[in-house]
N, C-alpha and C positions, 0 to 999 in steps of 0.2 A: 617477318617479326622471324629478329632473332632467336632461340627456343631457350629457354632459360633452366635450374639444373640445380637443385642442391639436393642438401643428405642429412642422417643426424641417425646416431646408436640409440635405439631405444629403446630407454629402459635406465641411461646416463644424461644420452642431451634429450631437452627441452627445449634447446633454441635450432635451429635449421641451420647447419649451413653452406653456403650458397659458394656456386662453383662455374666459373668461367668460363668451361669448353668440357663436353661430354667424358673426353676420355681422362678429366685431371685426374693426378693419382690421387685415392682420401689416406687419411694417417690419420691415425692417435696415437700415444704417446699414454704410458704408466694408468696401462689400460689394469684395473682390478682384473683378477680372476675373476670368470664366471663365464652367465651364454647371454652374448647381447643379439638384438636382430638389426641388419644393416638398412636402412630406407634409404630409396634416391626415386625424387619426382623428379617431371619434368612440366615446362608448362610456355604457353605459348607468349600470355599476356599481361605472363608475374603475378597473378591472378590465381585463378584457376588452378589446381594442379591436378596432377595425375601421378600414378603410385608407373615409374617406368622398372623398376628391382627394387629386392630385398631379398638380406642374405640374412641365414644363423650363422651366427659365428661364435667361436668357443672360448677363448681364453686360458693360457696352464696359466700356472702362479709360478714360482719357482721352488726346485727340488727339495726343497726347507721344508712346503708350503703344502707339499702334495702329501697327501691320507696315506702311505707307505711313513713319507715322514714320522703324521701325526700318530701313526698308529707305535712306530719306534719311540717316541715319547711316550706315552701311554707306561708299554713295555719298560723302558727306561726308569720313568717314575715308578713304579710297580717295584720295581727289582730292588730301586732304592728306599721304599719305602720297607720292602723287608728288611733290608740290611738295621734299615736305621733299628730294625723292630729286632729280630736275634741283638742287635750289638747294647741296645738296653734295658733286655731281658739278660743277658753273661753281663752286668750293668749291676741291674737287680739281685744276679744270682750274686757274687762276687760280693756285695753289699750286704748278705745277708751271714754267707761265708765269713766277714769278715766281723761281724755284730758276735755271729756267733765264737767265732773263737775269743775272742774280744770276753765274752760273756763264764766260756772257759775258763781262761784265763785270770781273771778275776777270783774265779769260783776256787781254780788253783791255789792260788794267793792267800784268798780268806782262809781260806785250806791246813795252808803252814804256819801263819799265822807271823812270817815276813812282814814286814813292813816296806817298802820299797821309795827310791827314792829318787829322783831325776838332779842333777848341778851341772845348773849352763856356769861353767865358768866367768867368762867374760859380760853376760850380762846380770852376772851377781842371785839368778833366781837359783831358789832351791822348790824340789815341786813332788809333796810326797803323795802318798797313793796305801791305801788298806792301815789307815794312822790304828796306834793300839787304843783300846780306850781304858786298861787299865795303866799304862801309861799314854798321857798325847803329848809329852811336853820331848821333842826333839832335841838329840848331842848338840853342844853347843859347845863351837873348840876355835873362833873368830877365823876362821878358813873356809871354811864349808858355808858353815851356818853364824852367823854372827861380824863383828866388827873385830881387831884389832882391840885387845884390850879391857873388851866387853866381858860382863861377868857368864862363868862358863859352870856348865851343870853334870864336866868331868869330874871326877875321883882327881887330883890332883896328885897322886902319883901315877894316875895312866893317863896326865891329861897333854904330857911332854911327849911324851910315846904317842900317843894322839897325833898333834900338830906336825913333829918330823914324819908322821905317815900322808894326811893331804898335801905337806910343803914337797915329797917327792914326786909323788902328783901333780899336783899345777904346775909345778919347774919342767914339769915333762923325763923327773930320772929313772920314773916309775911310769908302768901301765894300769897297771894293778897290786890289789892292799885286801888285804884282811887283819882284822884286829879285837880285841878281845877287849874290851875297859868294863869300868863298872858306872851307870850314868844314875843321879841324882831323879829318883821318883817320888816327889812330894816329902824326901824324909828321908827316902830310903832307899837305898842302893841297888838298881838293877842291872844285874848281867847282860849283856848283848854284846852280840858279834857281829863287828862290822863290815862286810866284802863289798866292794866295788870296783869296777873296770871304764880306763876311757874310749868310750864307745866315737868320738869324733874330732876331727884335732884339727887344726883353719890351714895352711899353704905353706906355716913355717915349719909346724909339725906338730904345737904347742898345744895342747891339750886344753880342747875348748868346750865337751862335754865329758862325765865322768855322770855313771847311772849305779846303781848297786841295792843291797837290799843290810835291812837290818837285825834282830833274830833277836829274842828272849831266850838266853840258855842260863836264865834265875834257877829253874830242876835242876839240873849237869851241874851244875857248880856245889852247888847248896848235897845236891845226893852225895858229893864227892867229896 
């Protein structure tokens, strides 16, 4: 009778692969990386099989799946974690420095007695910092604060001059101003010094943000 052959890769194949001739090439495609045992059996009647040959086979994976590659990946990950940790610590230090500077600036402004203001011209928004307790009112001139025709709390003799200063700033003909005038403080006139500077402009060069401060100079005026 004609000899019959079959083969399989142990630990990978449960079914035997039959061969038509003993010298038939054996091929396996897309094998995962690992170690296998190639077993070849022979039989005369197709019932009783005996091991004819077996061989250990080692299949290597692609280079990016090698131990060297995994070691490189681990080093790369550790480096990225280290850089991320340093970057995060630097951000924390910068945040702490900004908070400290802001606190120092707030203390300096508070101790100086100046009231800061931030005028966003396009939005018509005015932001105030360090509002005075003895004079919570803010100068209403109809340009920076309030609307045209609204009741002003600036002395009538000073109002025109104040309006001219802020009109020049809003039109872009000036980028700084300094003006002293009287402010109605609950029935009493309070002398203040108002200073400001254009800090931001649009693409056409028109001012869109002005920042400044007002200072109570009543004591100095009264002493004079």
